[in-house]
PAZAPA-4460 file (N, C-alpha, C; in steps of 0.05 Angstrom, whole numbers, plus 32768, in hexadecimal, padded with zeros to 4 digits):
% residues 217
    n_x    n_y    n_z   ca_x   ca_y   ca_z    c_x    c_y    c_z   seq   type   mol
   80D1   7DC4   813B   80CE   7DC6   811E   80BE   7DCC   8117     1      X     A
   80CD   7DDD   8109   80CF   7DF6   80EA   80AB   7DDF   80E5     2      X     A
   809E   7E00   80DB   808F   7E09   80CB   8095   7DF1   80AF     3      X     A
   80AA   7DF4   80A9   80B9   7DE5   808A   80BC   7DC3   808B     4      X     A
   80B9   7DBB   80A4   80CA   7DAD   809F   80B2   7D94   80B4     5      X     A
   80A1   7DA0   80C5   807D   7D90   80C3   8071   7D92   80A4     6      X     A
   8079   7DA6   8094   8067   7DAB   8077   806C   7D8A   8074     7      X     A
   808A   7D96   8071   809C   7D7A   8065   8093   7D4D   806A     8      X     A
   8091   7D55   807B   8089   7D39   808A   8071   7D37   8083     9      X     A
   8058   7D4C   807F   803F   7D41   807B   803F   7D30   8060    10      X     A
   8051   7D52   804B   804A   7D43   8035   804F   7D1F   8034    11      X     A
   8075   7D1F   8037   8077   7D0A   803B   8068   7CEF   8042    12      X     A
   805C   7CF5   8052   8043   7CDE   8065   802A   7CDD   8050    13      X     A
   8026   7CEA   8040   8014   7CEF   8027   8018   7CDD   800D    14      X     A
   8032   7CE7   8009   8040   7CD5   7FFA   8042   7CB5   7FF9    15      X     A
   804D   7CB0   801A   8050   7C9B   8019   803A   7C88   8021    16      X     A
   801A   7C96   8022   8007   7C8A   802F   7FF4   7C8F   800C    17      X     A
   8002   7C8D   7FF8   7FFF   7C90   7FE0   7FDF   7CA4   7FDC    18      X     A
   7FDF   7CB3   7FED   7FCA   7CCE   7FED   7FD4   7CE1   7FDD    19      X     A
   7FEC   7CDD   7FCF   7FFB   7CF3   7FB2   7FFF   7CDB   7FA8    20      X     A
   7FFD   7CD2   7F94   7FFE   7CBF   7F80   801E   7CCD   7F73    21      X     A
   8034   7CB8   7F6C   8044   7CBE   7F5C   8035   7CD5   7F46    22      X     A
   8047   7CF6   7F36   803D   7D03   7F26   8023   7D16   7F2D    23      X     A
   8019   7D14   7F47   800E   7D22   7F4C   801B   7D4D   7F56    24      X     A
   8001   7D57   7F4F   800C   7D75   7F53   800A   7D7F   7F6E    25      X     A
   8026   7D91   7F7A   8027   7D9C   7F83   8024   7DB9   7F8F    26      X     A
   800E   7DBE   7F88   8009   7DE2   7F83   8007   7DF3   7F90    27      X     A
   801E   7E03   7F9E   8027   7E0F   7FB1   8011   7E11   7FBF    28      X     A
   8001   7E2B   7FB0   7FEE   7E3C   7FBB   7FCF   7E25   7FC4    29      X     A
   7FCF   7E11   7FC2   7FC1   7DFB   7FC3   7FCF   7DFA   7FE6    30      X     A
   7FE9   7DF0   7FEC   7FF3   7DE3   8002   7FED   7DFC   8010    31      X     A
   7FF8   7E16   800F   8000   7E31   8016   7FD4   7E34   8036    32      X     A
   7FBC   7E26   8010   7FAC   7E2C   8022   7F9F   7E0D   8033    33      X     A
   7FAF   7E07   802C   7FA8   7DDC   8031   7FAE   7DE5   804F    34      X     A
   7FCE   7DE2   8054   7FD3   7DEF   806C   7FD6   7E06   807E    35      X     A
   7FC8   7E16   8075   7FD2   7E32   8081   7FDF   7E45   8093    36      X     A
   7FF3   7E3D   8075   8015   7E4E   8074   801C   7E59   805C    37      X     A
   8030   7E68   8067   803A   7E79   804C   8046   7E6D   803E    38      X     A
   804A   7E75   802C   805B   7E64   8012   807C   7E66   800D    39      X     A
   808B   7E70   8025   80A2   7E66   802D   80AA   7E4F   8031    40      X     A
   8095   7E3D   8048   809B   7E27   804F   8097   7E15   8045    41      X     A
   8079   7E12   802F   807D   7E00   8021   8090   7E00   800B    42      X     A
   809E   7E15   8008   80AA   7E18   7FF0   80CD   7E0D   7FF5    43      X     A
   80C8   7E14   8019   80DE   7DFF   8024   80D8   7DDF   8022    44      X     A
   80CA   7DD7   802A   80B9   7DC2   8030   80BE   7DAA   801F    45      X     A
   80B4   7DC4   7FF6   80C7   7DAB   7FE4   80DC   7DAB   7FDB    46      X     A
   80EE   7DC0   7FE8   8107   7DC3   7FE3   810C   7DAB   7FE8    47      X     A
   8104   7DA3   8005   8115   7D8C   8012   8102   7D79   8011    48      X     A
   80F0   7D72   7FFC   80EC   7D5A   7FF9   80F3   7D57   7FDC    49      X     A
   80FB   7D63   7FCB   8106   7D61   7FAF   8124   7D5B   7FBF    50      X     A
   812C   7D63   7FD3   8148   7D4C   7FD7   8142   7D39   7FD2    51      X     A
   8137   7D30   7FE5   8130   7D14   7FF1   8120   7D01   7FDE    52      X     A
   8121   7D0E   7FC3   8118   7CFE   7FAF   80F5   7CFA   7FB3    53      X     A
   80EA   7D07   7FBC   80D1   7CFE   7FBC   80C4   7D1A   7FB1    54      X     A
   80C9   7D2F   7FA4   80B8   7D36   7F92   80D0   7D46   7F7B    55      X     A
   80C4   7D46   7F6F   80CF   7D5C   7F4E   80D1   7D77   7F45    56      X     A
   80E1   7D86   7F4F   80D0   7DB2   7F4E   80D9   7DAC   7F2D    57      X     A
   80C6   7DB6   7F1E   80CC   7DB3   7EFF   80C7   7DDC   7EF2    58      X     A
   80D4   7DE1   7EE2   80DA   7DF9   7EE3   80BA   7E00   7EC6    59      X     A
   80B5   7E13   7EEE   809B   7E26   7ED7   807C   7E0F   7ED7    60      X     A
   807B   7DF7   7EE3   806C   7DE4   7ED8   8072   7DE2   7EFE    61      X     A
   807C   7DE7   7F11   806F   7DDA   7F2F   807D   7DC6   7F37    62      X     A
   807E   7DC5   7F50   8081   7DA7   7F55   8068   7D8C   7F57    63      X     A
   8074   7D70   7F49   8065   7D61   7F58   8079   7D47   7F55    64      X     A
   8060   7D33   7F68   8072   7D1B   7F7F   807F   7D02   7F60    65      X     A
   8097   7D05   7F6C   80A2   7CF4   7F5B   809A   7CD4   7F4F    66      X     A
   809D   7CC9   7F2F   809F   7CC0   7F2D   80B5   7CAB   7F24    67      X     A
   80BE   7C9E   7F34   80D5   7C83   7F2B   80C8   7C70   7F11    68      X     A
   80E5   7C67   7F03   80DE   7C57   7EED   80DE   7C46   7EFE    69      X     A
   80DD   7C23   7EEE   80DD   7C09   7EF4   80FD   7C0E   7EF6    70      X     A
   8108   7C16   7EE5   812B   7C11   7EEE   8135   7C14   7F02    71      X     A
   812A   7C2E   7F07   8135   7C47   7F1B   8133   7C2D   7F3A    72      X     A
   8110   7C2A   7F3B   8111   7C1A   7F53   8114   7C05   7F51    73      X     A
   811F   7BF5   7F3B   812E   7BDF   7F48   814A   7BEC   7F56    74      X     A
   8155   7BFF   7F4A   8166   7C09   7F4E   8172   7C0E   7F65    75      X     A
   8158   7C1B   7F72   815C   7C1F   7F93   8150   7C13   7FA8    76      X     A
   8144   7C02   7F9A   813E   7BE9   7FAB   8154   7BD3   7FAF    77      X     A
   816B   7BD4   7F9B   8185   7BC3   7FA1   8192   7BD0   7FB7    78      X     A
   8198   7BEE   7FB3   81A3   7BF7   7FBD   81A1   7C01   7FDE    79      X     A
   8179   7BF6   7FDA   8177   7BF2   7FF5   8183   7BDA   8003    80      X     A
   8173   7BCA   7FF6   817E   7BB2   7FF8   819A   7BAE   8011    81      X     A
   81B5   7BB9   7FF6   81D5   7BBB   8011   81CB   7BC4   8020    82      X     A
   81C6   7BE2   8021   81BB   7BFE   8043   81BC   7BE5   8053    83      X     A
   819D   7BD3   8057   818F   7BC7   8060   81A0   7BB1   806F    84      X     A
   81AD   7BA6   8063   81BE   7B84   8058   81D5   7B9B   806C    85      X     A
   81DC   7BA9   8065   81F5   7BB3   8083   81F4   7BB6   8098    86      X     A
   81DB   7BC9   80A2   81D1   7BCD   80B8   81CF   7BB1   80C8    87      X     A
   81BD   7B9B   80B2   81C4   7B7B   80C0   81D6   7B78   80D5    88      X     A
   81EC   7B78   80B5   8207   7B65   80C1   8214   7B7A   80DA    89      X     A
   8210   7B9A   80DD   8216   7B98   80F0   8204   7BA0   810B    90      X     A
   81EF   7B9D   8102   81E0   7B9A   811F   81DB   7B7B   8120    91      X     A
   81EE   7B61   811C   81E5   7B44   8122   8202   7B49   812F    92      X     A
   8219   7B62   8131   8236   7B62   8146   8226   7B72   8166    93      X     A
   821D   7B82   8153   8213   7B92   8168   81FA   7BA0   8174    94      X     A
   81ED   7B88   8177   81C7   7B86   8180   81D9   7B95   81A2    95      X     A
   81CA   7B9D   81AB   81C3   7BA8   81C6   81A4   7BA0   81CC    96      X     A
   81A4   7B94   81EA   8188   7B8E   81F0   8167   7BA0   81E5    97      X     A
   8176   7BB5   81EC   815F   7BD2   81E6   815F   7BCE   81C5    98      X     A
   8177   7BC4   81BC   8168   7BBE   8197   815A   7BB0   8196    99      X     A
   8163   7B95   819C   8152   7B7B   819E   8136   7B7D   81A4   100      X     A
   8131   7B9F   81B8   8119   7B9B   81C7   8100   7BB1   81B4   101      X     A
   810D   7BBF   81A2   8107   7BC9   819B   80FB   7BB8   8179   102      X     A
   8111   7BA8   8174   8103   7B91   815A   80F1   7B82   8157   103      X     A
   80F4   7B7A   8180   80DF   7B6D   817A   80C4   7B76   817E   104      X     A
   80BF   7B8B   818F   80AA   7BA0   8196   80A4   7BA7   8174   105      X     A
   80AF   7BAE   8161   80A2   7BB0   814C   8098   7B97   8143   106      X     A
   80AD   7B7E   8141   809F   7B64   8131   8085   7B60   8140   107      X     A
   807F   7B64   8153   8063   7B62   816A   8050   7B6E   8157   108      X     A
   8054   7B86   8152   803F   7B9B   813F   8036   7B8E   8125   109      X     A
   804E   7B8E   8110   8054   7B80   80FC   8039   7B6C   8100   110      X     A
   8039   7B52   8120   802C   7B36   8113   800E   7B47   811D   111      X     A
   800B   7B50   8131   7FEF   7B5A   812F   7FE3   7B72   8116   112      X     A
   7FF0   7B72   8100   7FE9   7B8C   80F0   7FE3   7B70   80D6   113      X     A
   7FED   7B56   80D4   7FF5   7B4B   80C6   7FDB   7B37   80D0   114      X     A
   7FD8   7B2E   80EF   7FC6   7B1F   80ED   7FA0   7B3A   80ED   115      X     A
   7FA1   7B51   80EA   7F86   7B5E   80E3   7F8A   7B5E   80C5   116      X     A
   7FA6   7B5E   80B6   7FA3   7B52   8090   7F9B   7B79   8092   117      X     A
   7FA8   7B88   80A5   7FAC   7BA0   80A2   7FC4   7BA9   8095   118      X     A
   7FC7   7BB3   8082   7FE2   7BB8   8073   7FE1   7BD4   8080   119      X     A
   7FD2   7BE7   8082   7FDA   7BFB   8086   7FEF   7C0D   80A6   120      X     A
   7FE4   7BFD   80C0   7FED   7BF5   80D5   800C   7BDD   80C5   121      X     A
   8014   7BD3   80B7   8021   7BC7   80B1   803C   7BD8   80B3   122      X     A
   802E   7BEF   8096   8045   7BEF   8093   8057   7C02   809B   123      X     A
   8049   7C10   80B9   8059   7C1E   80CD   805A   7C11   80E1   124      X     A
   805B   7BF7   80DE   8062   7BE4   80F1   8081   7BDF   80ED   125      X     A
   8082   7BD2   80CE   808F   7BD6   80BE   80B1   7BE5   80C0   126      X     A
   80AA   7C00   80BB   80B4   7C13   80C5   80CB   7C0F   80E0   127      X     A
   80B4   7C10   80E4   80C8   7C08   8107   80D5   7BFD   810C   128      X     A
   80D5   7BE5   8105   80E3   7BC0   80F6   80FF   7BD1   80EA   129      X     A
   80FB   7BD6   80DA   8111   7BDE   80C1   8128   7BFE   80D6   130      X     A
   8119   7C06   80E1   8127   7C19   80E7   8131   7C13   8103   131      X     A
   8121   7BFA   8115   812F   7BF1   8123   814F   7BE0   8118   132      X     A
   8143   7BD8   8107   8164   7BCC   8102   817D   7BDD   80F7   133      X     A
   816D   7BF7   80EC   8189   7C09   80EB   8195   7C0A   80FE   134      X     A
   8186   7C19   8119   818D   7C25   8133   819D   7C0D   8135   135      X     A
   8198   7C01   813E   81A8   7BDE   8140   81C5   7BD9   8134   136      X     A
   81C9   7BE3   8118   81E2   7BE2   810D   81EB   7BEF   8122   137      X     A
   81F2   7C07   8135   81FC   7C1D   8140   8211   7C2D   8127   138      X     A
   820A   7C3B   8114   8216   7C39   8107   8210   7C5F   80F7   139      X     A
   820E   7C7A   8108   81F8   7C7F   80FC   8207   7C99   80E1   140      X     A
   821C   7C8D   80D2   8216   7C9A   80B1   8202   7C85   80A9   141      X     A
   820F   7C6E   80B6   81F3   7C59   809A   81DB   7C5E   80A2   142      X     A
   81DA   7C64   80C2   81B9   7C61   80C5   81AB   7C7E   80AC   143      X     A
   81C1   7C94   80AB   81BD   7CA8   809B   81AE   7CA2   8080   144      X     A
   81C9   7C96   8072   81BD   7C91   8052   81AE   7C7B   8052   145      X     A
   81AB   7C5F   8066   8194   7C5C   8064   817A   7C56   805E   146      X     A
   8172   7C74   8077   8157   7C7F   807F   8152   7C99   8068   147      X     A
   816B   7CA9   8059   8165   7CB8   8047   8157   7CA3   8024   148      X     A
   8160   7C85   801E   815E   7C75   8007   813C   7C6A   800E   149      X     A
   8138   7C65   8039   811D   7C5D   8044   8108   7C78   8033   150      X     A
   8107   7C97   803E   80F6   7C9F   803A   80EE   7C98   8018   151      X     A
   8108   7CA1   8001   80F5   7CA1   7FE1   80E6   7C90   7FDF   152      X     A
   80F1   7C74   7FF1   80E5   7C5A   7FE0   80CC   7C5A   7FF9   153      X     A
   80C2   7C6F   800F   80A2   7C5B   801E   808F   7C59   8009   154      X     A
   808C   7C63   7FEF   8072   7C64   7FDC   806F   7C4E   7FDF   155      X     A
   8084   7C45   7FD1   8084   7C2A   7FBC   8087   7C0F   7FCC   156      X     A
   8096   7C11   7FEB   8097   7BF7   7FF5   8072   7BF6   800F   157      X     A
   8067   7C11   800E   8054   7C16   800E   8046   7BFE   7FFF   158      X     A
   804A   7C03   7FE5   8035   7BFA   7FCD   8037   7BDA   7FCC   159      X     A
   8048   7BCB   7FD9   8058   7BB1   7FE4   8045   7BA3   7FF1   160      X     A
   8046   7BAB   8004   8038   7B9E   801F   8018   7BA2   8007   161      X     A
   800E   7BAD   8000   7FE7   7BA4   7FF3   7FDE   7B96   7FDB   162      X     A
   7FFF   7B86   7FD7   8005   7B64   7FC6   7FFB   7B4B   7FD5   163      X     A
   7FE3   7B42   7FC1   7FD3   7B2A   7FE3   7FF0   7B16   7FE6   164      X     A
   7FF5   7B1A   7FFC   8005   7AFD   8009   801D   7B11   8011   165      X     A
   8020   7B2C   800C   8039   7B3A   8014   803D   7B3D   8036   166      X     A
   8025   7B3B   804B   802B   7B4A   805C   8036   7B28   8066   167      X     A
   8031   7B21   8063   803D   7AFE   8071   8048   7AF6   806B   168      X     A
   805B   7AFD   8053   807C   7AF8   804C   808F   7B07   8057   169      X     A
   8084   7B25   8058   8092   7B36   806B   809A   7B2B   8080   170      X     A
   8079   7B2A   8097   8087   7B19   80B5   809B   7B01   80B1   171      X     A
   808D   7AF2   80A4   80AC   7AD3   809C   80BA   7AE1   809F   172      X     A
   80C6   7AF7   808F   80DC   7B01   8082   80EE   7B11   809E   173      X     A
   80E1   7B1F   80A5   80E9   7B31   80C1   80E8   7B21   80D5   174      X     A
   80DB   7B0A   80DE   80EC   7AEB   80F2   80FD   7AEB   80EB   175      X     A
   80F9   7AE0   80D8   8129   7AD2   80CD   8131   7AE6   80D2   176      X     A
   812F   7B08   80CC   8143   7B11   80D8   8147   7B20   80EE   177      X     A
   8134   7B1C   8101   8133   7B19   8117   8144   7AFE   8128   178      X     A
   813E   7AE7   811F   8147   7ACF   8125   8170   7AD2   8121   179      X     A
   8172   7AE1   810F   8190   7ADF   810B   819E   7AF2   8111   180      X     A
   818A   7B09   8119   819A   7B1A   8131   819D   7B0D   814A   181      X     A
   818C   7B00   814F   8188   7AF5   816C   81A2   7AE6   8169   182      X     A
   81AB   7AD9   8156   81B6   7AC6   8157   81E0   7ACF   814F   183      X     A
   81D9   7AE6   814D   81FD   7AF4   8145   8203   7AEA   8125   184      X     A
   81E7   7AE6   811A   81F2   7ADE   80FD   81F4   7AEA   80EA   185      X     A
   820E   7B04   80E9   820F   7B15   80CF   820B   7B0A   80B7   186      X     A
   8213   7AF2   80B3   8208   7AE7   809A   81EA   7AE4   8089   187      X     A
   81E4   7AD0   80A1   81D1   7ACE   809F   81AD   7AF2   80A2   188      X     A
   81C4   7AF8   80BD   81B4   7B11   80BC   81AF   7B1F   809D   189      X     A
   81BD   7B2E   8091   81CF   7B3A   8078   81BA   7B2E   8068   190      X     A
   81BC   7B0C   8058   81AF   7B0F   804A   819A   7B03   8050   191      X     A
   818C   7B04   8061   8172   7B09   8065   8163   7B25   805F   192      X     A
   816F   7B30   806E   8163   7B48   8064   816E   7B52   8048   193      X     A
   817B   7B4A   8035   8181   7B44   801F   816F   7B4C   800D   194      X     A
   8165   7B27   8018   8146   7B21   8008   8135   7B2C   800B   195      X     A
   8133   7B32   802D   811D   7B48   8033   810C   7B62   8027   196      X     A
   8127   7B72   8019   8120   7B8A   8012   811E   7B8D   7FF2   197      X     A
   8137   7B7B   7FE4   813F   7B72   7FC4   8122   7B70   7FC1   198      X     A
   8117   7B88   7FA4   80FE   7B7A   7F96   80FE   7B6D   7F76   199      X     A
   8103   7B54   7F74   810A   7B4D   7F59   80EB   7B39   7F51   200      X     A
   80F1   7B2D   7F38   80DD   7B19   7F2D   80C0   7B26   7F38   201      X     A
   80B7   7B11   7F40   809C   7B1E   7F47   808E   7B32   7F5D   202      X     A
   80A4   7B36   7F65   809F   7B43   7F76   809D   7B61   7F71   203      X     A
   80B2   7B6B   7F5A   80AD   7B7A   7F4E   8094   7B86   7F3E   204      X     A
   8094   7B64   7F33   807B   7B69   7F20   805B   7B7C   7F29   205      X     A
   805C   7B6C   7F47   8049   7B6D   7F58   804F   7B8A   7F5C   206      X     A
   8054   7B94   7F6D   8062   7BB4   7F65   8063   7BD1   7F56   207      X     A
   805D   7BCD   7F38   8059   7BD1   7F23   8044   7BCE   7F17   208      X     A
   802F   7BB2   7F23   8013   7BB5   7F1A   8001   7BC4   7F34   209      X     A
   800D   7BC2   7F48   7FFB   7BDD   7F63   8007   7BF9   7F5E   210      X     A
   8028   7C01   7F56   802C   7C1B   7F4C   8008   7C30   7F2E   211      X     A
   8013   7C0F   7F1C   7FFB   7C1B   7F0F   7FE1   7C26   7F1A   212      X     A
   7FDB   7C16   7F1F   7FC1   7C17   7F36   7FBB   7C2D   7F45   213      X     A
   7FD7   7C32   7F43   7FD0   7C50   7F5C   7FD3   7C60   7F46   214      X     A
   7FE4   7C60   7F31   7FE0   7C79   7F22   7FC9   7C80   7F12   215      X     A
   7FBE   7C6D   7F09   7FAA   7C6C   7EF7   7F8F   7C76   7F08   216      X     A
   7F93   7C79   7F2A   7F7A   7C73   7F41   7F6F   7C95   7F30   217      X     A
***
C-alpha cells in the first residue's frame, strides 16, 4: 500500500471516530510532521479524501473536514437506505453459507458490544455486519457504490450509536434483517434494511443534537 493510501485511511478513521470533527482544519505542515512523511503523499491523501466527500479543499484556505447540512444528511441517508436495501434483496436470493457465517459472526460481535454498552466496539462490529451484507449481494458494482457512500456517512453513523438505547434498537434490527435473509424473504429483507438505515423523525433529531455537541466540543 502506498504511503498516501495509508495516510488516507488514517485520516478517514480519525474523522469517523470524531477525533477530527466536522470543520476541523487539516494543515499540510502539521500532517507532514505528525506522520513523518513528505508533502506529496499528504496532498495525494487529501485529494483522495476530497473525492470521497470527507474533506473540502478550499483555495488559499487549505483543507477542512467536510460538514454536511441537515438536508444533505437526509438525502445521503435516503440513498444509503436504498442501496443497502438493494443489497439485502439480492442477498436474500444469492446467500451462500460463507455469507451467512460472516453475518452471524458480525451479529455475535454486535451482541457482545451491546451487552457491554460499548458504542465504539459496536461501531466496528456494525460495519462488519453491513459489509457482509453488501458482499452477500454478489454484485461487485453495487458493493463498490455502496461502500463509497458508506465511507462518507461513517462519522454520522457512528454518532447515532451514541444516542440512548440506539445500540439495542440497532441490534434488534440486525436480527430482523438476518432472519429475513435466512428465510430467503427478499421483500422482508429489503424493507427491514431500509428501516434500519434511513434516518427520519426522532432519529434524525437525535443525530443533529449529537452532531451539535461534537462540533461545539
